[in-house]
C-alpha positions in Angstrom: -30.1 2.1 -44.7 -26.5 1.9 -44.4 -26.4 5.4 -42.7 -29.2 4.1 -40.4 -27.0 1.2 -39.2 -24.1 3.3 -38.7 -26.4 5.7 -36.3 -27.5 2.8 -34.5 -24.1 1.3 -34.0 -22.5 4.8 -32.9 -25.7 4.9 -30.5 -24.6 1.6 -29.1 -21.1 2.1 -28.7 -21.3 5.7 -27.3 -22.4 4.2 -23.5 -19.0 2.2 -23.6 -16.7 4.4 -25.5 -17.6 7.7 -24.1 -16.8 6.8 -20.4 -13.6 5.1 -21.9 -12.5 8.1 -23.5 -13.2 10.2 -20.5 -11.3 8.0 -18.4 -8.4 7.9 -20.9 -8.5 11.8 -20.7 -8.1 11.8 -17.0 -5.5 9.3 -16.4 -3.2 10.5 -19.4 -3.3 14.4 -18.1 -0.4 16.4 -17.5 2.2 14.1 -19.3 1.1 11.0 -18.0 0.1 9.5 -21.1 3.6 10.2 -22.6 5.4 8.8 -19.5 3.2 5.7 -19.3 1.9 6.3 -15.9 -1.6 6.8 -17.4 -1.2 3.1 -18.2 -0.1 2.2 -14.8 -3.2 3.8 -13.4 -5.6 2.0 -15.7 -3.8 -1.3 -14.9 -4.1 -0.5 -11.2 -7.9 0.2 -11.3 -8.1 -3.2 -13.3 -6.2 -4.9 -10.1 -8.3 -3.2 -7.7 -11.7 -4.1 -9.3 -10.7 -7.8 -9.7 -9.6 -7.8 -6.0 -12.9 -6.5 -4.9 -14.8 -9.1 -6.9 -12.7 -11.9 -5.2 -13.3 -10.1 -1.8 -17.1 -10.0 -2.4 -17.3 -13.8 -3.0 -15.2 -14.8 -0.3 -16.6 -12.5 2.1 -20.2 -13.9 1.2 -19.3 -17.4 1.5 -16.9 -17.2 4.8 -18.7 -14.5 6.4 -22.2 -13.7 5.7 -23.6 -17.2 5.0 -23.3 -18.4 8.6 -24.3 -17.3 12.1 -21.8 -15.2 14.0 -20.1 -17.7 16.0 -19.5 -20.1 13.2 -18.5 -17.0 11.1 -15.6 -16.3 13.5 -14.5 -19.8 13.5 -14.4 -19.8 9.6 -12.5 -16.5 9.5 -10.1 -17.8 12.0 -9.6 -20.8 9.9 -9.5 -18.6 6.8 -6.5 -16.5 8.7 -4.7 -19.6 9.8 -4.6 -21.3 6.6 -4.1 -18.4 4.4 -2.6 -15.1 6.3 -0.1 -17.2 8.3 1.7 -18.8 5.4 1.2 -15.6 3.6 3.0 -13.9 6.5 5.9 -16.2 6.0 5.9 -16.0 2.2 5.4 -12.0 2.0 9.3 -11.4 2.9 10.3 -13.7 0.2 8.4 -12.2 -2.4 10.2 -8.7 -2.7 13.8 -10.5 -2.8 12.6 -12.8 -5.5 11.4 -10.0 -7.6 14.7 -8.1 -6.6 16.4 -10.9 -8.6 14.1 -10.5 -11.7 14.2 -6.7 -12.3 14.2 -7.3 -16.1 10.9 -9.0 -16.0 8.6 -6.5 -14.3 5.9 -6.5 -17.2 6.0 -10.1 -17.2 5.8 -10.3 -13.4 2.8 -8.3 -13.4 1.2 -10.3 -16.1 1.9 -13.6 -14.4 0.2 -12.2 -11.1 -2.9 -11.4 -13.5 -3.0 -14.6 -15.0 -2.4 -16.5 -11.8 -5.3 -14.9 -10.1 -7.6 -15.6 -13.3 -7.0 -19.1 -12.8 -7.4 -19.0 -9.2 -10.5 -17.3 -9.3 -11.9 -19.9 -11.6 -10.7 -22.4 -9.0 -12.7 -20.4 -6.2 -15.7 -20.3 -8.3 -16.1 -24.1 -8.0 -14.9 -24.3 -4.2 -17.3 -21.3 -2.9 -20.3 -23.2 -4.6 -19.3 -26.6 -3.1 -17.8 -25.4 0.2 -14.8 -27.5 -0.4 -11.2 -26.9 1.3 -9.7 -26.0 -2.2 -11.1 -22.7 -1.1 -8.1 -21.8 1.3 -5.1 -22.9 -0.7 -6.6 -21.0 -3.7 -7.1 -18.0 -1.4 -3.5 -18.0 -0.2 -2.3 -18.1 -3.9 -4.6 -15.1 -4.6 -3.0 -13.1 -1.9 0.5 -14.1 -2.6 -0.2 -13.0 -6.5 -1.8 -9.8 -5.3 1.4 -9.0 -3.0 3.5 -9.8 -6.1 1.7 -7.3 -7.8 2.0 -4.6 -5.3 5.7 -4.9 -4.9 6.3 -4.6 -8.6 3.9 -1.8 -9.0 5.7 0.1 -6.1 9.2 -0.4 -8.0 7.6 0.7 -11.3 6.2 4.1 -10.4 9.4 5.9 -10.1 10.3 5.1 -13.5 7.2 6.5 -15.0 7.1 9.9 -13.5 6.1 12.7 -15.9 8.2 15.9 -16.1 7.5 18.0 -13.2 5.6 15.4 -11.2 6.6 14.3 -7.4 6.5 10.8 -6.5 3.8 11.5 -4.0 1.5 12.9 -6.7 2.0 9.9 -9.1 1.2 7.6 -6.2 -1.9 9.8 -5.4 -3.2 9.3 -9.0 -2.4 5.6 -8.9 -3.9 5.0 -5.6 -7.1 7.3 -6.9 -7.5 5.1 -9.9 -7.7 1.9 -7.8 -10.0 3.4 -5.2 -12.6 4.6 -8.0 -12.4 1.2 -9.7 -13.1 -0.5 -6.5 -16.0 1.7 -5.7 -17.6 0.9 -9.2 -16.8 -2.7 -8.9 -18.1 -3.5 -5.6 -21.7 -3.1 -6.1 -21.5 -4.9 -9.3 -19.9 -7.9 -7.6 -22.7 -7.5 -5.2 -25.1 -7.8 -7.9 -23.5 -10.8 -9.6 -23.5 -12.5 -6.1 -27.1 -12.3 -6.1 -27.1 -14.4 -9.3 -24.8 -16.9 -8.0 -21.6 -17.5 -5.6 -19.3 -18.0 -8.5 -20.5 -15.1 -10.6 -18.2 -12.6 -9.0 -15.2 -14.8 -9.5 -16.2 -15.0 -13.1 -16.1 -11.4 -13.5 -12.6 -11.4 -11.5 -11.3 -13.8 -14.1 -12.3 -11.6 -17.0 -10.6 -8.5 -15.3 -7.6 -10.3 -14.6 -7.1 -11.6 -18.0 -7.8 -8.1 -19.3 -5.2 -6.8 -16.7 -2.6 -9.5 -17.9 -2.8 -7.7 -21.5 -2.5 -4.3 -20.2 0.7 -5.2 -18.3 2.4 -5.6 -21.7 1.2 -2.4 -22.6 3.4 -0.6 -20.0 6.5 1.0 -21.6 9.4 -1.4 -22.1 11.7 1.1 -19.6 10.1 -0.3 -16.7 12.1 -3.5 -17.2 15.3 -1.8 -17.1 17.1 -2.0 -13.8 20.6 -0.4 -14.7 22.5 0.4 -11.7 20.0 -0.7 -9.1 20.8 -2.4 -6.0 19.0 -3.7 -3.1 18.3 -1.5 -0.1 18.8 -2.2 3.7 16.1 -1.0 5.8 18.5 0.2 8.5 19.8 3.6 9.9 22.1 2.8 12.7 25.4 4.3 12.9 27.3 0.9 12.2 25.5 0.6 8.8 26.1 4.4 8.0 29.7 4.2 8.8 30.2 1.1 6.4 28.3 2.8 3.7 30.4 5.9 4.0 33.6 3.8 4.3 32.8 1.6 1.4 32.6 4.5 -0.9 35.6 6.8 0.8 38.1 8.0 -1.7 41.5 8.0 -0.4 42.6 10.2 -2.8 40.2 13.0 -1.5 41.7 12.7 2.0 43.6 15.9 3.2 47.2 15.5 3.0 49.4 15.7 6.1 50.5 19.6 6.8 53.6 18.7 8.4 56.6 16.2 8.4 56.4 15.8 12.1 52.5 14.8 12.1 52.0 11.6 14.0 49.8 8.7 12.7 47.5 9.2 15.6 46.8 12.7 14.7 46.9 11.8 10.9 43.8 9.0 11.9 42.1 11.6 13.8 41.9 13.8 11.0 40.7 11.2 8.6 38.1 10.1 11.2 37.0 13.7 11.3 36.8 14.2 7.6 34.8 11.0 7.5 32.3 12.3 10.1 32.0 15.3 8.1 31.3 13.4 4.8 28.5 11.2 6.4 26.6 14.3 7.8 27.0 15.8 4.4 25.8 13.0 2.6 23.1 11.8 4.8 22.0 8.5 4.6 24.4 5.7 3.3 24.6 4.0 -0.1 22.0 1.2 0.9 20.6 2.4 4.2 17.4 4.5 3.9 18.1 6.9 6.6 16.6 7.4 10.1 13.7 9.8 8.7 12.3 6.7 6.6 12.9 4.1 9.1 10.9 6.2 11.6 8.2 6.9 9.1 7.9 3.4 8.2 7.4 2.3 11.9 4.6 4.9 12.2 3.0 3.5 9.0 3.3 0.2 10.4 1.3 1.0 13.4 -1.3 2.4 11.4 -1.5 -0.4 8.8 -1.9 -2.8 12.1 -4.5 -0.8 13.2 -6.5 -1.0 9.9 -6.2 -4.7 9.8 -7.4 -4.8 13.5 -10.4 -2.6 12.7 -11.5 -4.2 9.8 -11.9 -7.7 11.5 -12.9 -6.5 14.8 -15.6 -4.0 13.6 -16.9 -6.6 10.9 -17.7 -9.1 13.8 -18.6 -6.5 16.2 -21.4 -4.6 13.9 -22.7 -8.1 13.0 -23.5 -8.8 16.4 -24.4 -5.6 17.9 -25.2 -3.1 14.6 -25.7 0.6 14.5 -28.6 1.8 16.2 -31.8 1.2 13.9 -29.7 -0.5 11.3 -29.1 -3.8 10.2 -25.8 -5.6 10.2 -25.2 -5.1 6.5 -26.0 -1.4 6.8 -23.9 -0.9 9.4 -20.7 -2.5 8.0 -21.6 -0.4 4.7 -21.8 2.7 6.6 -18.5 2.2 8.2 -16.9 0.9 5.3 -18.0 3.9 3.1 -16.8 6.4 5.8 -13.4 4.5 5.7 -13.3 4.7 1.9 -14.3 8.4 1.8 -11.8 9.1 4.2 -9.1 7.0 2.3 -10.0 9.1 -1.0 -9.9 12.3 0.8 -6.5 11.6 2.5 -5.0 10.8 -1.4 -6.6 14.1 -2.7 -4.9 16.1 0.2 -1.7 14.3 -0.5 -1.5 15.3 -4.1 -2.4 19.0 -2.9 0.0 19.3 -0.5 2.9 18.0 -2.7 4.4 16.3 0.4 5.5 19.4 2.1 7.3 18.5 5.3 6.5 14.9 5.1 7.6 14.1 8.6 5.2 16.8 10.3 2.4 15.6 8.2 2.9 12.0 9.6 3.3 13.2 13.1 0.1 15.3 12.8 -2.3 13.0 11.3 -1.2 9.9 13.3 -1.5 12.2 16.3 -4.8 13.0 15.3 -6.0 9.4 14.6 -4.6 8.5 18.4 -6.9 11.3 19.7 -10.0 10.0 17.8 -9.3 6.5 18.6 -9.0 7.1 22.2 -12.4 9.2 22.1 -14.0 6.4 20.3 -13.1 3.8 23.1 -14.3 6.2 25.7 -17.5 7.6 24.1 -18.3 4.2 22.0 -21.3 4.8 19.9 -22.6 4.6 16.4 -21.4 7.9 15.0 -18.1 8.0 16.6 -17.3 4.6 15.3 -18.1 6.1 11.8 -15.8 9.0 12.4 -13.1 6.7 13.4 -13.3 4.6 10.1 -13.1 7.9 8.3 -10.1 9.3 10.1 -8.3 5.9 9.9 -8.9 5.9 6.0 -7.5 9.2 5.8 -4.5 8.7 8.1 -3.5 5.6 6.3 -3.8 7.4 2.8 -1.7 10.4 3.9 0.7 9.0 6.1 1.7 6.5 3.3 2.0 9.2 0.7 4.3 11.0 3.0 6.4 8.0 3.2 6.7 7.7 -0.3 7.7 11.2 -0.2 10.6 10.3 2.2 11.8 7.7 0.3 12.1 9.9 -2.8 13.7 12.5 -0.7 16.2 10.5 1.4 17.0 7.2 -0.4 19.7 7.2 -3.4 17.8 6.5 -6.6 19.7 3.4 -7.4 18.3 1.6 -4.4 14.9 3.5 -4.2 12.9 0.9 -6.0 13.9 -1.8 -3.8 13.2 0.3 -0.5 9.7 0.7 -2.0 9.3 -3.1 -2.4 10.8 -4.1 1.3 8.7 -1.3 2.9 5.5 -2.4 1.1 6.2 -5.9 2.5 6.6 -4.8 5.9 3.3 -2.7 5.8 1.2 -5.8 4.5 2.6 -8.0 7.3 1.8 -5.3 9.9 -1.9 -5.5 8.5 -2.0 -9.2 8.8 -0.9 -8.9 12.4 -3.4 -6.4 13.3 -6.3 -8.6 11.5 -5.3 -11.7 13.7 -5.4 -9.6 17.0 -8.9 -8.4 15.9 -10.2 -12.1 15.3 -8.9 -13.0 18.7 -10.5 -10.3 20.8 -13.8 -10.9 22.6 -16.6 -8.4 21.1 -16.8 -5.6 23.3 -16.6 -2.3 21.8 -14.9 -0.3 24.4 -12.2 -2.9 24.8 -11.7 -3.3 21.2 -11.2 0.2 20.2 -8.9 0.9 23.2 -6.5 -2.0 22.0 -6.8 -0.1 18.7 -5.8 3.1 20.2 -3.1 1.5 21.9 -1.5 0.2 18.6 -1.4 3.4 16.9 -0.4 5.4 20.0 2.6 3.2 20.2 3.7 4.0 16.6 3.2 7.8 17.4 4.9 7.8 20.8 8.3 5.9 19.7 8.5 8.1 16.4 7.3 11.7 17.1 10.5 12.8 18.5 13.0 11.4 15.7 10.4 12.7 12.9 10.3 16.0 14.2 13.9 16.0 14.7 14.4 15.0 11.2 11.8 17.8 9.9 13.9 20.5 11.7 17.3 19.2 10.3 15.9 19.4 6.7 16.3 17.3 3.6 19.6 15.1 3.4 18.8 15.1 -0.4 17.4 18.0 -2.6 13.5 17.6 -2.6 11.8 17.0 -6.0 9.3 19.3 -6.9 
């Protein structure tokens, strides 16, 4: 009897423990388990699953439950009440977390617990349609932003031996994408039971995420020697950075008693110029390659926010040929998700070789596809645009990560990640607001989207290619 009970118990546990062991094996491979990166991958998967549950609940309430004209008004109100304050708060989150470097695990757990509580608040608000939904949604956005900033700062401290930063970020991103892909249909199924059920699921996931946050290695709380980065690369900042660390003992001695002060000063200035060129970016500046790559990524992220909102309303009003609005949105969403996953996988495979060239190439390709989609507007072209946009966003971001790893000194690298992520999220908000404001005309909207990304490509291509020709200012990490 006891043996039969054990067999039955094992049979009941296997559907849960089997996949769990498989996930653990994948996330902890190649030293990721020993370094702690595997635990961060699992935590990011829980974070992505919880966020998509909340997204499903809010989208069903704000977007799908009312006619298109009313939905536009409600989404515009949602952006005004949540995204605009979020745009003002987002730049503050990074510097605030910079001041709390020794509490990164606590900050991540706090972000999870805050969203767990806010999910319960939202569960009551979506059922009654009360205005509590908007401030609660704003709180979710700010807490999610805080998590993203801290996660960017943690990855460089959890690199396994022989891992590049781009490979580590690829794994973390893929973990989040896979978890999101699994959680989205689950959230849709819970939505059919009741409007609050996806939020109950999100609450449980975030509670689990708070527990997982404290299972990260204690070393992620250490910030010994770190300083805040400066997102600048102009000559004035570079000169100040070099002058601040200039060692007067190392200055060349005068070669003669009759050497004039002017000659001596010119010699010192020449030596300082050599030092700037040799050492590359200043101590707190991130360097021109990073700033131009960040500008290109910001335009790509802006176009992403634009396409999400514009195509959501466009396809609801004018679905793909022979398809319903829900199916049309699902087709474009799946195409974008597949492109994002493919871009992440390709980024890990490329190991960030010549990241400037990768950014120029993929963003240039996106410009060409976006222009084609505006000229030859149609169902297939829109789906292709979604896939290419997802691919470009993933691969360009991974290349930006590689440039930060290569060009930014280690003691300010985590701060550079935090501040660049803030800028990219703000660009996404701006793009979403533009998408809401435009009339629902396909060629017009896609032309605006093409213009956004073309602006980023044209203003950065020259500088990025020049940086690629000069080579790395710091040794690359394999």
